[in-house]
C-alpha positions as CSV (number, residue, x, y, z in Angstrom):
1,X,-31.6,22.5,15.9
2,X,-29.6,19.8,17.8
3,X,-26.3,20.4,19.4
4,X,-26.0,16.8,20.3
5,X,-27.0,14.2,17.8
6,X,-27.4,10.3,18.5
7,X,-24.4,8.3,17.3
8,X,-24.4,5.0,15.7
9,X,-23.1,1.9,17.7
10,X,-22.8,-1.8,17.7
11,X,-22.7,-4.3,20.5
12,X,-21.7,-8.0,20.5
13,X,-24.5,-10.2,21.7
14,X,-23.6,-12.2,24.7
15,X,-20.8,-9.7,25.7
16,X,-20.3,-8.0,28.8
17,X,-20.8,-4.6,27.5
18,X,-23.8,-2.3,28.7
19,X,-25.9,-0.6,25.9
20,X,-25.0,3.1,26.1
21,X,-27.9,5.6,25.9
22,X,-28.4,7.4,22.5
23,X,-28.2,11.2,23.3
24,X,-30.1,14.1,21.7
25,X,-30.2,17.6,22.9
26,X,-32.0,20.2,21.3
27,X,-31.5,24.1,21.7
28,X,-34.5,25.9,23.4
29,X,-35.8,28.6,21.0
30,X,-36.5,31.2,23.7
31,X,-36.1,32.1,27.4
32,X,-39.8,31.2,28.0
33,X,-39.7,28.0,26.0
34,X,-39.2,24.2,26.9
35,X,-38.3,21.0,25.2
36,X,-39.9,17.7,25.1
37,X,-38.6,14.4,23.3
38,X,-40.0,11.3,21.5
39,X,-37.7,8.6,20.3
40,X,-38.6,6.7,17.2
41,X,-37.4,3.3,15.8
42,X,-37.2,2.5,12.1
43,X,-36.1,-0.9,10.6
44,X,-34.4,0.9,7.5
45,X,-32.6,4.3,7.2
46,X,-35.1,6.1,5.4
47,X,-38.1,4.3,6.7
48,X,-41.1,5.9,8.7
49,X,-40.4,5.5,12.4
50,X,-42.5,4.1,15.0
51,X,-42.8,6.0,18.4
52,X,-41.2,4.1,21.2
53,X,-43.5,4.1,24.4
54,X,-42.0,5.7,27.4
55,X,-39.1,7.1,25.4
56,X,-39.5,10.7,26.1
57,X,-36.2,11.9,27.6
58,X,-33.1,13.4,26.0
59,X,-31.5,9.9,26.3
60,X,-32.7,6.4,25.2
61,X,-31.0,3.1,25.6
62,X,-32.4,0.4,23.2
63,X,-32.9,-2.9,25.1
64,X,-30.6,-5.9,24.4
65,X,-32.3,-8.2,22.0
66,X,-32.0,-12.1,22.2
67,X,-31.0,-12.3,18.6
68,X,-29.2,-10.3,15.9
69,X,-30.8,-7.1,15.2
70,X,-30.1,-3.8,13.6
71,X,-32.5,-0.7,13.6
72,X,-32.2,2.9,13.3
73,X,-33.1,5.4,16.0
74,X,-33.8,9.1,16.0
75,X,-35.5,11.6,18.5
76,X,-38.0,14.3,17.5
77,X,-37.6,17.6,19.8
78,X,-40.6,19.8,20.2
79,X,-40.1,23.3,21.3
80,X,-43.1,24.7,23.1
81,X,-43.5,28.4,23.9
82,X,-47.0,29.3,25.2
83,X,-46.0,32.9,25.8
84,X,-45.9,33.5,22.0
85,X,-48.8,34.5,19.8
86,X,-49.6,32.3,16.8
87,X,-47.5,29.0,16.5
88,X,-46.5,28.0,19.8
89,X,-44.8,24.5,18.9
90,X,-42.2,23.4,16.5
91,X,-40.8,19.9,16.0
92,X,-37.5,18.9,14.6
93,X,-36.0,15.2,13.9
94,X,-32.4,14.4,14.7
95,X,-30.0,12.5,12.6
96,X,-30.7,8.7,12.5
97,X,-28.3,6.5,14.5
98,X,-27.9,2.9,13.5
99,X,-27.6,0.5,16.5
100,X,-26.6,-3.0,15.6
101,X,-26.5,-6.0,17.9
102,X,-24.5,-8.7,16.3
103,X,-23.1,-12.1,16.8
104,X,-19.7,-12.2,15.6
105,X,-19.0,-15.4,13.5
106,X,-15.2,-14.7,13.2
107,X,-12.5,-13.6,15.6
108,X,-9.3,-12.0,15.0
109,X,-6.6,-11.4,17.6
110,X,-4.0,-8.9,16.9
111,X,-0.6,-9.4,18.7
112,X,2.1,-7.0,19.5
113,X,4.8,-9.3,18.3
114,X,6.7,-7.7,15.4
115,X,7.5,-9.1,12.1
116,X,9.3,-7.1,9.5
117,X,9.3,-3.3,9.4
118,X,7.2,-2.1,6.3
119,X,8.9,0.6,4.4
120,X,6.4,1.3,2.0
121,X,4.8,0.9,-1.4
122,X,5.6,2.6,-5.1
123,X,6.0,2.5,-8.7
124,X,8.7,2.5,-11.5
125,X,9.4,5.8,-13.4
126,X,10.1,4.5,-16.8
127,X,11.6,6.4,-19.8
128,X,11.6,3.7,-22.4
129,X,10.0,4.2,-25.9
130,X,7.1,1.8,-24.9
131,X,6.1,3.4,-21.9
132,X,3.7,6.4,-21.6
133,X,4.6,9.9,-20.5
134,X,3.5,10.7,-17.1
135,X,2.7,14.2,-16.1
136,X,3.6,15.6,-12.5
137,X,0.0,16.0,-11.9
138,X,-0.3,12.2,-12.6
139,X,2.6,11.5,-10.1
140,X,0.9,13.6,-7.4
141,X,-2.4,11.5,-8.0
142,X,-0.3,8.5,-6.8
143,X,1.8,10.1,-4.3
144,X,-0.2,12.7,-2.6
145,X,-1.3,11.4,0.9
146,X,-4.5,13.2,1.0
147,X,-5.9,13.6,-2.5
148,X,-4.0,10.6,-3.9
149,X,-3.1,6.9,-3.5
150,X,-0.5,7.8,-0.8
151,X,2.4,5.9,-2.4
152,X,5.8,6.7,-0.9
153,X,8.3,4.8,-3.2
154,X,9.6,5.6,-6.6
155,X,12.2,3.5,-8.7
156,X,14.1,5.6,-11.1
157,X,15.9,4.2,-14.2
158,X,19.8,5.5,-14.1
159,X,20.3,6.9,-17.7
160,X,22.7,5.3,-20.0
161,X,24.1,6.6,-23.4
162,X,22.1,4.2,-25.5
163,X,22.8,5.6,-28.8
164,X,24.0,3.1,-31.4
165,X,26.6,5.4,-33.0
166,X,27.8,8.1,-30.5
167,X,29.6,10.9,-32.2
168,X,33.0,10.2,-30.8
169,X,34.0,10.4,-27.1
170,X,33.3,8.1,-24.2
171,X,29.8,6.8,-23.1
172,X,31.1,6.7,-19.4
173,X,30.6,10.3,-18.7
174,X,27.8,10.5,-16.3
175,X,27.5,14.3,-16.1
176,X,27.2,14.4,-19.9
177,X,24.6,11.3,-19.9
178,X,22.5,13.1,-17.3
179,X,22.6,16.4,-19.4
180,X,21.6,14.5,-22.6
181,X,18.8,12.5,-20.8
182,X,17.3,15.5,-19.3
183,X,17.4,17.3,-22.9
184,X,15.9,14.4,-24.4
185,X,18.8,13.8,-26.5
186,X,19.4,9.8,-26.0
187,X,17.8,7.5,-28.5
188,X,14.2,6.1,-27.9
189,X,13.6,7.7,-24.6
190,X,10.6,9.3,-23.3
191,X,10.5,13.0,-21.9
192,X,12.8,13.1,-19.0
193,X,12.4,16.8,-18.4
194,X,10.6,16.0,-15.2
195,X,13.3,13.6,-14.0
196,X,14.4,15.8,-11.0
197,X,10.9,17.1,-10.1
198,X,9.5,13.7,-9.8
199,X,12.2,13.0,-7.1
200,X,11.6,16.3,-5.5
201,X,7.8,15.5,-5.2
202,X,8.4,12.0,-3.8
203,X,10.8,13.4,-1.2
204,X,8.5,16.4,-0.4
205,X,5.9,13.8,0.6
206,X,8.2,12.1,2.9
207,X,8.9,9.2,0.5
208,X,12.0,7.2,-0.9
209,X,13.8,7.2,-4.2
210,X,15.6,4.1,-5.3
211,X,17.8,4.5,-8.5
212,X,18.3,1.3,-10.6
213,X,20.8,0.9,-13.6
214,X,20.0,-1.5,-16.3
215,X,23.5,-1.5,-17.4
216,X,27.0,-0.1,-17.1
217,X,28.4,1.7,-20.2
218,X,29.4,-0.5,-23.0
219,X,33.1,0.3,-22.8
220,X,33.2,-1.6,-19.5
221,X,31.4,-4.7,-20.7
222,X,32.8,-7.9,-22.3
223,X,30.3,-7.7,-25.0
224,X,30.9,-4.1,-25.8
225,X,27.1,-3.5,-25.9
226,X,24.5,-2.1,-23.6
227,X,22.5,-5.1,-24.3
228,X,22.3,-8.2,-22.0
229,X,23.7,-11.6,-23.0
230,X,20.7,-12.5,-25.2
231,X,22.0,-10.3,-27.6
232,X,24.2,-12.7,-29.2
233,X,27.6,-10.8,-28.9
234,X,28.9,-12.8,-25.8
235,X,28.0,-12.7,-22.2
236,X,27.2,-9.2,-20.9
237,X,29.5,-9.1,-18.0
238,X,31.2,-6.0,-16.4
239,X,34.9,-6.6,-16.5
240,X,36.4,-6.7,-13.0
241,X,39.2,-4.3,-14.0
242,X,36.2,-1.7,-14.4
243,X,34.4,-2.4,-11.2
244,X,35.7,0.7,-9.4
245,X,35.1,2.7,-12.6
246,X,31.6,1.6,-12.3
247,X,31.2,2.4,-8.6
248,X,32.6,6.1,-9.2
249,X,30.1,6.3,-12.2
250,X,27.1,5.4,-9.8
251,X,28.5,7.6,-7.1
252,X,28.7,10.5,-9.5
253,X,25.0,9.9,-10.5
254,X,24.1,10.4,-6.6
255,X,26.1,13.5,-6.5
256,X,24.6,14.9,-9.5
257,X,21.0,14.2,-8.1
258,X,22.0,15.9,-4.8
259,X,23.5,18.9,-6.6
260,X,20.2,19.3,-8.4
261,X,18.1,19.4,-5.2
262,X,16.8,15.8,-5.8
263,X,18.7,13.5,-3.3
264,X,17.9,10.0,-3.4
265,X,17.7,7.3,-0.9
266,X,19.1,4.3,-2.3
267,X,21.0,3.0,-5.4
268,X,21.4,-0.6,-6.7
269,X,24.3,-1.9,-8.7
270,X,22.0,-3.8,-11.2
271,X,18.6,-4.5,-12.4
272,X,18.1,-8.2,-12.8
273,X,21.7,-9.3,-12.7
274,X,20.6,-13.1,-13.2
275,X,18.6,-12.4,-16.3
276,X,20.0,-12.5,-20.0
277,X,18.0,-9.5,-21.5
278,X,17.8,-8.7,-25.2
279,X,17.7,-5.0,-24.2
280,X,19.7,-3.0,-21.7
281,X,21.0,-5.6,-19.2
282,X,24.4,-6.8,-17.5
283,X,24.9,-10.3,-15.9
284,X,26.3,-10.9,-12.7
285,X,27.0,-14.0,-10.6
286,X,26.5,-14.2,-6.9
287,X,30.2,-14.4,-6.5
288,X,30.8,-11.4,-8.7
289,X,28.3,-9.3,-6.5
290,X,30.0,-10.3,-3.5
291,X,33.5,-9.6,-4.6
292,X,32.3,-6.2,-6.2
293,X,31.3,-4.8,-2.9
294,X,34.6,-6.3,-1.1
295,X,36.5,-4.5,-3.8
296,X,34.8,-1.0,-3.9
297,X,33.3,-0.8,-0.5
298,X,30.5,1.5,0.1
299,X,30.8,3.5,-2.8
300,X,28.5,6.3,-1.9
301,X,30.0,7.0,1.4
302,X,29.9,10.8,2.1
303,X,27.2,11.5,-0.4
304,X,24.2,12.8,1.5
305,X,20.9,10.8,0.7
306,X,17.3,11.6,1.5
307,X,14.6,9.4,2.7
308,X,11.4,9.5,5.0
309,X,11.6,13.2,5.1
310,X,15.1,13.4,6.5
311,X,18.8,13.6,5.5
312,X,20.9,10.5,5.4
313,X,24.6,10.4,6.0
314,X,25.1,8.6,2.6
315,X,22.9,7.1,-0.3
316,X,22.2,3.3,0.6
317,X,23.7,0.8,-1.4
318,X,21.5,-2.1,-2.8
319,X,22.7,-5.4,-4.3
320,X,21.6,-6.5,-7.5
321,X,17.8,-6.6,-7.8
322,X,17.4,-10.5,-8.6
323,X,15.0,-11.6,-11.4
324,X,12.8,-14.0,-9.5
325,X,15.4,-16.0,-7.4
326,X,16.8,-14.0,-4.5
327,X,19.2,-16.6,-3.2
328,X,21.7,-15.0,-5.5
329,X,22.3,-12.7,-2.6
330,X,23.4,-15.6,-0.3
331,X,27.1,-15.2,-1.2
332,X,27.2,-11.6,-0.1
333,X,25.0,-12.2,3.1
334,X,27.3,-15.2,4.0
335,X,30.3,-12.9,3.6
336,X,30.7,-10.3,6.5
337,X,33.5,-8.4,4.3
338,X,30.8,-7.8,1.7
339,X,27.9,-7.4,3.8
340,X,29.3,-4.7,5.6
341,X,28.8,-2.5,2.6
342,X,25.5,-3.5,1.4
343,X,22.5,-1.6,3.1
344,X,19.6,-3.1,1.2
345,X,18.8,-6.1,-0.9
346,X,16.5,-6.1,-3.8
347,X,14.4,-9.0,-5.6
348,X,11.5,-9.3,-8.2
349,X,8.8,-11.9,-7.9
350,X,8.0,-12.8,-11.5
351,X,9.0,-16.4,-10.7
352,X,9.9,-18.3,-7.5
353,X,7.5,-15.9,-5.9
354,X,7.4,-17.5,-2.5
355,X,11.3,-18.0,-2.1
356,X,12.7,-15.3,0.1
357,X,15.9,-14.6,1.7
358,X,14.2,-12.2,4.3
359,X,15.3,-14.1,7.3
360,X,19.0,-13.7,6.6
361,X,18.3,-10.1,5.5
362,X,16.8,-9.3,8.8
363,X,19.2,-11.3,10.9
364,X,21.8,-8.9,9.4
365,X,19.7,-5.8,10.5
366,X,19.0,-5.0,6.7
367,X,16.0,-4.7,4.6
368,X,14.8,-6.5,1.4
369,X,12.6,-4.7,-1.0
370,X,10.7,-6.4,-3.7
371,X,11.2,-3.7,-6.4
372,X,9.5,-4.9,-9.6
373,X,6.3,-6.8,-10.5
374,X,4.0,-6.6,-13.4
375,X,0.9,-8.6,-14.1
376,X,-1.0,-8.5,-17.5
377,X,-2.9,-11.1,-19.7
378,X,0.0,-11.2,-22.2
379,X,-2.8,-11.5,-24.8
380,X,-4.0,-8.4,-26.6
381,X,-7.7,-9.8,-26.9
382,X,-7.9,-10.1,-23.1
383,X,-5.9,-6.9,-22.4
384,X,-9.3,-5.0,-21.7
385,X,-9.8,-7.3,-18.6
386,X,-6.7,-6.3,-16.9
387,X,-8.2,-2.8,-15.6
388,X,-11.4,-4.3,-14.5
389,X,-12.5,-4.7,-10.7
390,X,-12.3,-8.4,-10.6
391,X,-8.6,-8.5,-11.9
392,X,-7.6,-6.6,-8.9
393,X,-7.3,-9.7,-6.8
394,X,-4.2,-11.0,-8.8
395,X,-2.5,-7.9,-7.9
396,X,-3.7,-7.9,-4.4
397,X,-2.4,-11.5,-3.8
398,X,1.1,-10.4,-4.9
399,X,1.4,-7.7,-2.2
400,X,0.0,-10.2,0.3
401,X,2.8,-12.7,-0.5
402,X,5.5,-10.1,-0.3
403,X,4.4,-8.8,3.2
404,X,2.8,-11.5,4.9
405,X,4.4,-14.7,3.4
406,X,7.9,-13.4,2.5
407,X,8.3,-10.9,5.2
408,X,9.8,-8.3,2.9
409,X,10.0,-4.7,3.7
410,X,8.6,-2.8,0.4
411,X,6.6,-3.5,-2.7
412,X,7.3,-1.6,-5.9
413,X,5.2,-2.0,-9.0
414,X,6.3,-1.8,-12.6
415,X,4.9,1.2,-14.7
416,X,2.6,3.6,-12.5
417,X,0.8,4.6,-15.8
418,X,-0.6,1.7,-17.9
419,X,-3.8,0.0,-18.6
420,X,-2.7,-2.9,-16.3
421,X,-1.6,-0.6,-13.6
422,X,-2.6,2.2,-11.2
423,X,-3.3,5.1,-13.6
424,X,-5.0,4.6,-16.8
425,X,-3.0,5.2,-20.0
426,X,-6.1,5.5,-22.4
427,X,-5.4,2.1,-24.0
428,X,-7.7,-0.9,-24.0
429,X,-10.8,0.9,-22.3
430,X,-8.9,2.9,-19.7
431,X,-9.4,6.6,-19.4
432,X,-6.1,8.6,-19.5
433,X,-5.1,9.6,-16.0
434,X,-7.8,8.0,-14.1
435,X,-7.2,5.8,-11.2
436,X,-7.7,2.0,-11.7
437,X,-8.9,-0.5,-9.5
438,X,-5.4,-1.7,-9.0
439,X,-4.5,1.7,-7.9
440,X,-7.2,1.7,-5.3
441,X,-6.0,-1.7,-3.9
442,X,-2.5,-0.2,-3.5
443,X,-3.8,2.6,-1.8
444,X,-5.1,0.4,1.1
445,X,-1.6,-0.7,1.8
446,X,0.1,2.7,1.2
447,X,-2.4,4.5,3.5
448,X,-2.5,2.0,6.3
449,X,0.5,0.0,6.4
450,X,3.5,2.4,5.2
451,X,6.2,3.0,7.8
452,X,4.6,0.3,10.4
453,X,5.7,-3.1,11.9
454,X,3.8,-5.9,10.5
455,X,2.3,-7.7,13.6
456,X,1.2,-11.2,13.9
457,X,-2.3,-12.5,14.4
458,X,-4.6,-15.4,15.1
459,X,-8.0,-16.0,13.7
460,X,-10.8,-18.6,14.6
461,X,-14.5,-18.9,14.2
462,X,-16.5,-19.3,11.0
463,X,-17.3,-17.4,7.6
464,X,-20.5,-15.7,7.3
465,X,-22.0,-18.8,6.0
466,X,-21.0,-21.0,8.6
467,X,-17.9,-22.5,7.2
468,X,-15.2,-23.0,9.9
469,X,-12.2,-20.7,9.3
470,X,-8.9,-22.7,8.6
471,X,-5.8,-20.8,8.3
472,X,-3.9,-22.0,5.3
473,X,-6.9,-22.8,3.3
474,X,-9.9,-20.4,3.2
475,X,-8.1,-17.9,5.7
476,X,-4.5,-16.5,5.0
477,X,-3.3,-19.3,2.8
478,X,0.4,-20.5,3.4
479,X,1.3,-21.3,0.0
480,X,1.1,-18.6,-2.8
481,X,-1.4,-18.6,-5.5
482,X,-2.1,-15.5,-7.7
483,X,-5.7,-16.6,-8.2
484,X,-6.3,-17.5,-4.4
485,X,-9.8,-16.7,-3.2
486,X,-8.7,-17.2,0.6
487,X,-9.5,-14.3,2.7
488,X,-6.3,-12.1,3.4
489,X,-5.8,-10.3,6.6
490,X,-2.6,-8.5,7.8
491,X,-2.1,-6.3,10.8
492,X,0.4,-3.5,11.6
493,X,1.5,-1.4,14.3
494,X,2.9,2.1,14.2
495,X,6.7,2.4,15.7
496,X,5.4,4.2,18.7
497,X,2.7,1.5,19.6
498,X,-0.1,4.4,19.3
499,X,-2.1,2.8,16.5
500,X,-2.8,-0.6,15.0
501,X,-4.1,-1.0,11.5
502,X,-5.6,-4.0,9.3
503,X,-5.9,-4.6,5.8
504,X,-8.4,-7.2,5.1
505,X,-9.6,-8.6,1.8
506,X,-12.0,-11.0,0.4
507,X,-10.8,-11.9,-3.2
508,X,-12.9,-13.5,-5.9
509,X,-12.0,-15.2,-9.2
510,X,-11.9,-13.2,-12.4
511,X,-15.5,-13.7,-12.9
512,X,-16.4,-12.1,-9.5
513,X,-17.2,-15.6,-8.2
514,X,-15.9,-17.8,-5.3
515,X,-15.2,-14.8,-2.7
516,X,-16.0,-15.5,0.9
517,X,-18.5,-13.5,2.9
518,X,-16.7,-13.0,6.1
519,X,-19.9,-11.6,7.9
520,X,-19.1,-9.8,11.2
521,X,-15.6,-10.0,12.6
522,X,-14.5,-9.1,16.2
523,X,-11.1,-7.8,16.1
524,X,-9.4,-7.9,19.6
525,X,-6.3,-5.6,20.3
526,X,-3.1,-6.6,22.1
527,X,-3.4,-6.4,25.9
528,X,-3.0,-2.8,27.3
529,X,-4.2,-1.1,23.9
530,X,-7.2,0.8,23.9
531,X,-8.6,2.5,20.8
532,X,-10.4,5.6,21.1
533,X,-10.9,6.2,17.3
534,X,-11.2,4.1,14.2
535,X,-10.8,5.4,10.6
536,X,-11.3,3.2,7.7
537,X,-11.4,3.0,3.9
538,X,-13.5,0.4,1.7
539,X,-13.1,-0.5,-1.8
540,X,-16.0,-2.5,-3.6
541,X,-17.2,-2.8,-7.1
542,X,-18.4,0.6,-8.2
543,X,-17.4,2.5,-5.0
544,X,-13.5,2.2,-4.6
545,X,-11.4,3.9,-1.9
546,X,-14.4,5.4,0.0
547,X,-14.1,6.4,3.5
548,X,-16.0,3.9,5.7
549,X,-17.7,4.6,9.1
550,X,-19.1,1.2,9.7
551,X,-16.3,-0.1,12.1
552,X,-17.5,0.2,15.5
553,X,-15.3,0.2,19.0
554,X,-16.7,-2.2,21.6
555,X,-15.6,-3.3,25.0
556,X,-14.3,0.0,25.9
557,X,-12.0,0.2,23.0
558,X,-10.3,-3.1,23.5
559,X,-12.0,-4.6,20.5
560,X,-13.9,-3.6,17.4
561,X,-16.5,-5.1,15.1
562,X,-16.0,-4.9,11.3
563,X,-18.2,-6.4,8.6
564,X,-16.7,-7.7,5.3
565,X,-18.7,-9.2,2.5
566,X,-17.1,-11.1,-0.6
567,X,-15.1,-9.1,-3.1
568,X,-14.4,-6.2,-0.7
569,X,-11.2,-4.5,0.7
570,X,-11.3,-2.9,4.0
571,X,-8.6,-1.0,5.7
572,X,-8.9,0.3,9.2
573,X,-6.7,2.2,11.6
574,X,-7.2,2.0,15.3
575,X,-5.7,5.1,17.4
576,X,-5.3,5.4,21.2
């Protein structure tokens, strides 16, 4: 039995590093026994080894070759005890260690220069009739940081009295609405009995809950309907004389959540204020949102919130979560009297994807969250494709644009459970409750980028096939395309500076073609940072979200080597 086993290593050809000896230590079986060693080399992990001449000590350092080389080494220890009768020797082989000598073709230098703070990643908790019921076990599958995907954000729909013919009384009583919602007495809704428990679960995992209203009560709208302006009854605008009523209504929702042990982190004033919906909706102009906050102030003042595993002094307020065009927020951003009372800004990226107001938001020391995105084939004949591996790249490219190009602080997907989402619903070939490829893709960001600062990086060298890396074309494209096959790499630093992580992926087209094999990549860390450990996760077709031990620290922990073939995602975290 070995008390010390040889460990895999990698070395950069032409580098200054000295090849460190492989070590094996076998235990002596008796006080009168002795141990001898013989090292072997094999070209493959399971192949028969060839004895290495002269390699008969407990340590062996493979020689530095002139060209790329990879081989497996192991020691055979022989215990000998001549004082025993019968069998006097016994031989045991150690574990095999892979030693790679590589010539890195690509070079990435991670800087310590911070871009935006990355709050996290999540999904929407929907309760419409066309959504699927999601069990608490399935939510745990998405939010559990150890056994699940590690998400940390959920967006909850604020209930509204949607009955067409309510039996007398007002539809503006939030306490009554919440009671009816949780008793499943509203029209067409899915089961809301787990409403508070979902929030408690996310809070318990140290996450963040955003509540989003789709419409104010009908009595306060000019069209007298919960529907948006596309309903044909006039523009669906909240009457200015009811602005304070609406602010009080949302504040009461926050109080009710807190009273029931499910405090939330933030509440917005409107889902997609610049979209005329045929369903629940309300339109707001940029000026109306600005004047609303100037009129009602921070309407959640004094109502305790919760986020990131800690109590907050008030529930954060969010502007209307713009449909596509975030510039609707500029009016409030440019007015200090309104900006004072807005803690967060929200936007969606269905259109005008690459347009962002992040620089203005960050200059004001605020955050902007991307709170809704959904991609599917919009064609029933093609829906079975949406849950396949090659279609995850469309989704991954949207996460990349939000973080790397738009510099935004959070990414929240639409339904968590759907055939085009993270958890299968049983439709179009998916298995109900199973994690889908897009879920695994999101997990890379959730587990390696949450609660970090994105930091800048530079890259040079060539792909594995020798094509020069060119930022903006085949590496980190500077213009967004959902179908881009350029290599994507983002780097992140923990707030305390004790770890750096990277998410790297090499997307293909929907046929699994066109991806770039990045070969061997040398990752250099910022000056003064030395890694002692590397933990990684890899996703590839047929093996998604698996721990990966191929990343190797070099140059005393000042750099690392990774390999990244086409059509894969690799996330790796380096810790001091």
